[in-house]
C-alpha positions, 0 to 999 in steps of 0.5 A: 403621895400626890395631891389632887387639883382642886378648885380652891385653895385651902387656906386651912381655914376648913379641914380638907375632910370638911370640904371635899366629904361632909360639904357636898353630902349637905342639902345646902349643897344642892340648892344652888345650880351650878349656873347661879355658882357661875351667875355669882362668880362673874358677879363677883368678879365684876365688882372687884375689877369694878373697885381693885385699883383703889388699892396697892398693896405693899409688901415691907420688912419686919421692924425687928432684925430677927423676923424675917418674915414680911407683911401683907399692907393695903392703903390707899 
């Protein structure tokens, strides 16, 4: 079964049912216009662009040899 492409990446914080079926049926969903959403998105992008150079993402291995996963950390 192929999954449909969406505008978001669900990191399992919410169920897909809630995001796809329930949320669009709520009153709050209809209270915000597409224009307001686009304005808010643009504002967030502008804010991120103004501060992103202050962050460096560092990937380093776990201390334990048994655990081969990587941690992601931020530092200035």
